[in-house]
C-alpha positions as CSV (number, residue, x, y, z in Angstrom):
1,X,91.4,-34.5,-196.1
2,X,91.1,-37.0,-193.2
3,X,91.5,-34.1,-190.7
4,X,88.7,-32.1,-192.3
5,X,86.3,-35.1,-192.2
6,X,87.2,-35.9,-188.6
7,X,86.6,-32.3,-187.6
8,X,83.2,-32.2,-189.3
9,X,82.2,-35.5,-187.7
10,X,83.2,-34.2,-184.3
11,X,81.2,-30.9,-184.8
12,X,77.9,-32.4,-186.0
13,X,75.7,-29.8,-184.3
14,X,77.5,-27.0,-186.0
15,X,77.4,-28.7,-189.4
16,X,73.6,-29.3,-189.0
17,X,73.1,-25.6,-187.9
18,X,75.1,-24.3,-190.9
19,X,73.2,-26.6,-193.2
20,X,69.9,-25.5,-191.8
21,X,70.9,-21.8,-192.1
22,X,71.9,-22.3,-195.7
23,X,68.6,-24.0,-196.5
24,X,66.7,-21.1,-194.9
25,X,68.7,-18.5,-196.8
26,X,68.2,-20.4,-200.0
27,X,64.5,-20.6,-199.5
28,X,64.4,-16.9,-198.9
29,X,66.4,-16.1,-202.0
30,X,64.2,-18.4,-204.0
31,X,61.1,-16.6,-202.9
32,X,62.6,-13.2,-203.7
33,X,63.5,-14.1,-207.3
34,X,61.7,-12.0,-209.9
35,X,62.4,-14.2,-212.8
36,X,59.4,-15.4,-214.8
37,X,59.8,-19.1,-215.1
38,X,57.2,-19.3,-217.9
39,X,57.9,-16.8,-220.6
40,X,55.1,-15.4,-222.7
41,X,55.1,-17.4,-225.9
42,X,52.0,-16.0,-227.5
43,X,52.5,-14.4,-230.8
44,X,52.4,-10.6,-231.1
45,X,49.1,-9.4,-232.6
46,X,48.5,-6.1,-234.2
47,X,45.1,-5.0,-235.5
48,X,44.8,-2.2,-238.0
49,X,41.4,-0.8,-239.1
50,X,41.7,1.0,-242.4
51,X,39.3,2.7,-244.7
52,X,40.0,3.2,-248.4
53,X,37.0,4.5,-250.4
54,X,36.8,2.8,-253.8
55,X,38.8,-0.3,-252.9
56,X,37.3,-3.8,-252.2
57,X,37.9,-5.3,-248.8
58,X,40.5,-7.7,-250.2
59,X,42.4,-4.9,-251.8
60,X,42.4,-2.8,-248.6
61,X,43.7,-5.8,-246.7
62,X,46.4,-6.7,-249.2
63,X,47.6,-3.2,-250.1
64,X,47.1,-1.1,-246.9
65,X,46.4,-3.1,-243.8
66,X,48.9,-6.0,-244.2
67,X,51.9,-3.8,-244.9
68,X,51.1,-1.6,-241.9
69,X,50.6,-4.6,-239.6
70,X,53.8,-6.2,-240.9
71,X,55.8,-3.0,-240.3
72,X,54.5,-2.6,-236.8
73,X,55.3,-6.1,-235.7
74,X,58.9,-5.9,-236.8
C-alpha cells in the first residue's frame, strides 16, 4: 500500500490529468442520460360521454359511464 501511495504522490500531474478526464467523461455521461428524474405522478383521467335515452343523468353516470371509465383505467 505504501508503494502505491508513494507512486501516486510522485506522479501528481498524471493523477490530476486522469481525475480531470474522469470528471469530464462523467459530465458528458450525465448530460446524455435519458432518465426522467421527475416521474409523472398525475392520476390517469378518462372521460366518457354517453347517451342513454330514458335515463336520468345520475343513472347514466352510475350504470354506464362509471363502469366504462373504470374498465379503461385498469
